[in-house]
One Martini backbone bead per residue (centre of mass of N, CA, C, O) as a GRO file, in nm:
protein
  274
    1MET     BB    1   9.554  20.441   7.234
    2THR     BB    2   9.214  20.421   7.312
    3GLN     BB    3   8.984  20.173   7.388
    4MET     BB    4   8.634  20.210   7.395
    5LEU     BB    5   8.541  19.978   7.186
    6THR     BB    6   8.325  19.705   7.053
    7LEU     BB    7   8.211  19.583   6.738
    8ILE     BB    8   7.954  19.342   6.668
    9GLY     BB    9   7.898  19.431   6.389
   10PHE     BB   10   7.867  19.618   6.049
   11GLY     BB   11   7.606  19.745   5.980
   12GLU     BB   12   7.384  19.986   6.000
   13ALA     BB   13   7.419  20.036   6.305
   14GLY     BB   14   7.729  20.025   6.353
   15SER     BB   15   7.808  20.233   6.133
   16THR     BB   16   7.634  20.467   6.225
   17PHE     BB   17   7.751  20.502   6.511
   18ALA     BB   18   8.048  20.547   6.426
   19ARG     BB   19   8.015  20.799   6.251
   20ALA     BB   20   7.862  20.982   6.458
   21ALA     BB   21   8.084  20.948   6.699
   22GLY     BB   22   8.393  20.931   6.610
   23TRP     BB   23   8.576  20.681   6.712
   24GLU     BB   24   8.746  20.532   6.527
   25GLY     BB   25   9.046  20.421   6.655
   26ASP     BB   26   8.891  20.357   6.937
   27ALA     BB   27   8.768  20.128   6.756
   28ARG     BB   28   8.650  19.798   6.715
   29ALA     BB   29   8.584  19.552   6.453
   30PHE     BB   30   8.343  19.278   6.371
   31ASP     BB   31   8.284  19.061   6.085
   32ILE     BB   32   8.177  18.793   5.876
   33ARG     BB   33   8.191  19.000   5.665
   34PRO     BB   34   8.267  19.199   5.421
   35VAL     BB   35   8.425  19.512   5.523
   36ASP     BB   36   8.442  19.876   5.524
   37PHE     BB   37   8.601  20.022   5.783
   38ASP     BB   38   8.727  20.284   5.667
   39ALA     BB   39   8.459  20.448   5.627
   40ALA     BB   40   8.468  20.470   5.972
   41ALA     BB   41   8.762  20.448   6.104
   42VAL     BB   42   8.787  20.168   6.202
   43ARG     BB   43   8.915  19.878   6.355
   44GLY     BB   44   8.969  19.607   6.197
   45CYS     BB   45   8.908  19.253   6.249
   46ALA     BB   46   8.986  18.903   6.202
   47SER     BB   47   8.867  18.859   6.499
   48LEU     BB   48   8.709  18.834   6.802
   49ALA     BB   49   8.949  18.824   6.990
   50GLU     BB   50   9.079  19.084   6.891
   51ALA     BB   51   8.833  19.277   6.937
   52LEU     BB   52   8.811  19.214   7.265
   53ALA     BB   53   9.078  19.312   7.342
   54GLY     BB   54   9.049  19.552   7.591
   55ALA     BB   55   8.743  19.598   7.611
   56PRO     BB   56   8.508  19.779   7.804
   57SER     BB   57   8.304  19.777   7.546
   58VAL     BB   58   8.015  19.595   7.392
   59LEU     BB   59   7.860  19.587   7.070
   60SER     BB   60   7.572  19.395   6.975
   61VAL     BB   61   7.505  19.403   6.602
   62VAL     BB   62   7.322  19.159   6.491
   63THR     BB   63   7.157  18.911   6.397
   64ALA     BB   64   6.911  18.733   6.548
   65ASP     BB   65   7.032  18.433   6.457
   66ASN     BB   66   7.330  18.524   6.602
   67SER     BB   67   7.320  18.627   6.890
   68LEU     BB   68   7.374  18.385   7.083
   69ALA     BB   69   7.636  18.284   6.955
   70VAL     BB   70   7.798  18.535   7.007
   71ALA     BB   71   7.782  18.548   7.310
   72GLN     BB   72   7.908  18.262   7.365
   73GLU     BB   73   8.179  18.333   7.226
   74ALA     BB   74   8.245  18.588   7.396
   75ALA     BB   75   8.252  18.457   7.681
   76ALA     BB   76   8.540  18.309   7.621
   77LEU     BB   77   8.692  18.620   7.572
   78ILE     BB   78   8.597  18.799   7.788
   79ALA     BB   79   8.640  19.031   8.022
   80PRO     BB   80   8.613  19.117   8.323
   81GLY     BB   81   8.384  19.397   8.347
   82THR     BB   82   8.265  19.394   8.083
   83PHE     BB   83   8.058  19.539   7.861
   84PHE     BB   84   7.747  19.389   7.732
   85PHE     BB   85   7.565  19.505   7.455
   86ASP     BB   86   7.244  19.390   7.368
   87MET     BB   87   7.097  19.508   7.050
   88ASN     BB   88   6.918  19.281   6.978
   89SER     BB   89   6.626  19.138   6.805
   90VAL     BB   90   6.502  18.952   7.077
   91ALA     BB   91   6.404  18.738   7.280
   92PRO     BB   92   6.403  18.713   7.626
   93ASP     BB   93   6.519  18.422   7.633
   94THR     BB   94   6.770  18.489   7.456
   95LYS     BB   95   6.890  18.699   7.650
   96ARG     BB   96   6.911  18.514   7.900
   97ALA     BB   97   7.109  18.320   7.775
   98ALA     BB   98   7.326  18.529   7.722
   99ALA     BB   99   7.362  18.642   8.008
  100ALA     BB  100   7.467  18.375   8.133
  101ALA     BB  101   7.724  18.359   7.975
  102ILE     BB  102   7.846  18.635   8.044
  103ALA     BB  103   7.831  18.616   8.356
  104ALA     BB  104   8.027  18.361   8.376
  105SER     BB  105   8.281  18.569   8.290
  106GLY     BB  106   8.232  18.856   8.456
  107ALA     BB  107   8.050  19.014   8.292
  108LEU     BB  108   7.827  19.285   8.168
  109TYR     BB  109   7.494  19.271   8.117
  110VAL     BB  110   7.281  19.444   7.861
  111ASP     BB  111   6.961  19.510   7.777
  112VAL     BB  112   6.890  19.620   7.439
  113ALA     BB  113   6.648  19.842   7.283
  114VAL     BB  114   6.580  19.931   6.959
  115MET     BB  115   6.304  20.171   6.882
  116ALA     BB  116   6.448  20.258   6.607
  117PRO     BB  117   6.576  20.375   6.350
  118VAL     BB  118   6.909  20.486   6.305
  119ASN     BB  119   6.773  20.634   6.069
  120PRO     BB  120   6.849  20.970   6.156
  121SER     BB  121   6.923  20.962   6.472
  122ARG     BB  122   7.135  20.776   6.575
  123LEU     BB  123   7.241  20.866   6.893
  124ALA     BB  124   6.911  20.935   6.934
  125THR     BB  125   6.821  20.668   6.954
  126PRO     BB  126   6.604  20.483   7.120
  127LEU     BB  127   6.698  20.328   7.441
  128LEU     BB  128   6.645  20.028   7.615
  129LEU     BB  129   6.710  19.924   7.955
  130SER     BB  130   6.811  19.608   8.117
  131GLY     BB  131   6.914  19.508   8.431
  132PRO     BB  132   7.143  19.499   8.690
  133ASP     BB  133   7.352  19.692   8.486
  134ALA     BB  134   7.195  19.947   8.365
  135GLU     BB  135   7.298  20.195   8.514
  136ALA     BB  136   7.592  20.169   8.433
  137GLY     BB  137   7.540  20.140   8.131
  138GLU     BB  138   7.423  20.414   8.083
  139ALA     BB  139   7.685  20.572   8.148
  140ALA     BB  140   7.857  20.440   7.922
  141LEU     BB  141   7.679  20.521   7.680
  142ALA     BB  142   7.699  20.826   7.727
  143ALA     BB  143   8.010  20.839   7.694
  144LEU     BB  144   7.975  20.740   7.375
  145GLY     BB  145   7.699  20.940   7.282
  146PHE     BB  146   7.436  20.863   7.394
  147THR     BB  147   7.106  21.038   7.436
  148ASN     BB  148   6.853  20.796   7.441
  149LEU     BB  149   6.795  20.685   7.762
  150ARG     BB  150   6.620  20.397   7.919
  151ILE     BB  151   6.507  20.257   8.210
  152VAL     BB  152   6.286  19.951   8.261
  153GLY     BB  153   6.478  19.762   8.440
  154ASP     BB  154   6.639  19.477   8.642
  155VAL     BB  155   6.555  19.274   8.405
  156VAL     BB  156   6.628  19.048   8.185
  157GLY     BB  157   6.389  19.114   7.902
  158ARG     BB  158   6.214  19.369   7.914
  159ALA     BB  159   6.321  19.535   7.678
  160SER     BB  160   6.265  19.303   7.465
  161THR     BB  161   5.966  19.281   7.506
  162ILE     BB  162   5.889  19.550   7.414
  163LYS     BB  163   6.012  19.522   7.126
  164MET     BB  164   5.858  19.265   7.031
  165LEU     BB  165   5.559  19.369   7.070
  166ARG     BB  166   5.589  19.615   6.882
  167SER     BB  167   5.665  19.443   6.624
  168VAL     BB  168   5.404  19.300   6.586
  169MET     BB  169   5.272  19.559   6.476
  170TYR     BB  170   5.471  19.704   6.276
  171LYS     BB  171   5.554  19.442   6.100
  172GLY     BB  172   5.275  19.350   6.050
  173VAL     BB  173   5.184  19.589   5.874
  174GLU     BB  174   5.380  19.551   5.655
  175ALA     BB  175   5.280  19.270   5.568
  176LEU     BB  176   4.987  19.363   5.508
  177THR     BB  177   5.066  19.560   5.291
  178ALA     BB  178   5.179  19.352   5.092
  179GLU     BB  179   4.937  19.166   5.065
  180CYS     BB  180   4.734  19.381   4.968
  181LEU     BB  181   4.899  19.516   4.726
  182VAL     BB  182   4.961  19.278   4.552
  183ALA     BB  183   4.666  19.210   4.504
  184CYS     BB  184   4.577  19.487   4.391
  185GLU     BB  185   4.770  19.484   4.146
  186ARG     BB  186   4.662  19.221   4.016
  187ALA     BB  187   4.355  19.345   4.008
  188GLY     BB  188   4.363  19.667   3.948
  189VAL     BB  189   4.293  19.836   4.258
  190THR     BB  190   4.489  20.025   4.409
  191ASP     BB  191   4.373  20.320   4.393
  192GLU     BB  192   4.098  20.247   4.534
  193VAL     BB  193   4.204  20.143   4.801
  194LEU     BB  194   4.390  20.378   4.886
  195GLY     BB  195   4.167  20.593   4.864
  196SER     BB  196   3.993  20.468   5.104
  197PHE     BB  197   4.192  20.549   5.344
  198GLY     BB  198   4.345  20.794   5.330
  199ASN     BB  199   4.583  20.999   5.451
  200ASP     BB  200   4.816  20.925   5.272
  201TRP     BB  201   4.878  20.605   5.272
  202ALA     BB  202   5.091  20.562   5.048
  203THR     BB  203   5.338  20.672   5.196
  204GLY     BB  204   5.343  20.443   5.412
  205ALA     BB  205   5.356  20.208   5.219
  206ASP     BB  206   5.627  20.279   5.093
  207TYR     BB  207   5.796  20.263   5.348
  208ARG     BB  208   5.729  19.965   5.422
  209LEU     BB  209   5.841  19.835   5.161
  210ASP     BB  210   6.124  19.950   5.191
  211ARG     BB  211   6.203  19.791   5.450
  212MET     BB  212   6.154  19.510   5.337
  213LEU     BB  213   6.354  19.524   5.105
  214ALA     BB  214   6.610  19.598   5.281
  215HIS     BB  215   6.518  19.402   5.568
  216GLY     BB  216   6.362  19.121   5.550
  217LEU     BB  217   6.552  18.909   5.666
  218ARG     BB  218   6.591  19.045   5.941
  219ARG     BB  219   6.292  19.067   6.013
  220ALA     BB  220   6.230  18.765   6.014
  221ALA     BB  221   6.413  18.689   6.250
  222GLU     BB  222   6.270  18.878   6.449
  223MET     BB  223   5.979  18.752   6.419
  224ALA     BB  224   6.060  18.480   6.533
  225GLU     BB  225   6.107  18.598   6.816
  226ALA     BB  226   5.829  18.712   6.858
  227ALA     BB  227   5.681  18.439   6.845
  228GLN     BB  228   5.822  18.336   7.091
  229THR     BB  229   5.722  18.543   7.289
  230LEU     BB  230   5.423  18.476   7.264
  231SER     BB  231   5.440  18.180   7.348
  232SER     BB  232   5.560  18.242   7.637
  233LEU     BB  233   5.265  18.397   7.698
  234GLY     BB  234   5.022  18.221   7.561
  235VAL     BB  235   5.039  18.321   7.255
  236SER     BB  236   4.931  18.290   6.947
  237PRO     BB  237   5.131  18.341   6.641
  238MET     BB  238   4.956  18.375   6.375
  239LEU     BB  239   5.034  18.652   6.244
  240THR     BB  240   5.344  18.647   6.293
  241GLU     BB  241   5.403  18.410   6.107
  242GLY     BB  242   5.318  18.561   5.856
  243THR     BB  243   5.532  18.789   5.884
  244VAL     BB  244   5.766  18.607   5.834
  245GLY     BB  245   5.690  18.522   5.547
  246TRP     BB  246   5.692  18.799   5.417
  247GLN     BB  247   5.968  18.901   5.494
  248GLN     BB  248   6.115  18.666   5.351
  249ALA     BB  249   5.993  18.698   5.061
  250ILE     BB  250   6.100  18.986   5.011
  251GLY     BB  251   6.398  18.939   5.075
  252ASP     BB  252   6.447  18.704   4.858
  253LEU     BB  253   6.436  18.892   4.604
  254ALA     BB  254   6.673  19.089   4.589
  255ILE     BB  255   6.613  19.408   4.569
  256SER     BB  256   6.870  19.596   4.388
  257PRO     BB  257   6.784  19.863   4.427
  258VAL     BB  258   6.550  20.038   4.569
  259PRO     BB  259   6.280  20.163   4.453
  260ASP     BB  260   6.105  20.438   4.363
  261GLY     BB  261   5.813  20.415   4.474
  262LEU     BB  262   5.534  20.230   4.485
  263GLN     BB  263   5.495  20.124   4.200
  264ALA     BB  264   5.782  20.021   4.160
  265LYS     BB  265   5.787  19.824   4.386
  266LEU     BB  266   5.550  19.651   4.296
  267GLY     BB  267   5.665  19.580   4.019
  268ALA     BB  268   5.924  19.436   4.135
  269ILE     BB  269   5.780  19.222   4.305
  270ILE     BB  270   5.596  19.093   4.089
  271GLY     BB  271   5.840  19.031   3.886
  272LYS     BB  272   5.970  18.819   4.114
  273MET     BB  273   5.733  18.653   4.164
  274PRO     BB  274   5.565  18.349   4.132
   0.00000   0.00000   0.00000
């Protein structure tokens, strides 16, 4: 049996990629949380060292706040020549620190930005790649089944910069939606305000709240990295820091399962907010 790759992290992204690709026993996976690896037929490992042994390619798909620590731990274990694909949503400075650790081990680091939700696109999810080994990395990812790859530069951090600055807008709109509609609901004017927007704005609002309820904590960690990105560019992250707060607040409510429909979501949110 040939080991094609190792997945570090087996949340939504890792498990979705594994099921779509059919890597099954050819892939190993490690996660610090209890995970049902059998559902995706991958080989679960009890330690990071076990997962990395003999892997030609490694996909790091962990939370933003764990990204650098995982890369640094992997650097002490990974074999020279191994591809390390950092798919985490973090600031370019964080990626550059991770790249330095991986490069010191002789492995090949590729900055990868995941530019859309992995469902429903799965292996066709758009991925941006950057770094000195991006071209070789593109070929390796294509061999694993990924179909929507684009190299955006030969410098680590360029792909992640694009991702972070895009998230300032997209996830900022999510936070603004929550702030507006929670206030509307408490004031009893939700229908009037939504109606004034036109173009079935309620459908988009329902989707945005859905993402916050399902992934608010993960998004808060990502937006903290986005705020860092803005600061490194000399831009004050005033609104983005508010986005961090709203994503964290909605995630902390731990509403599961996520209710269907906008009104049900707003009711659940307001019912659990202080």
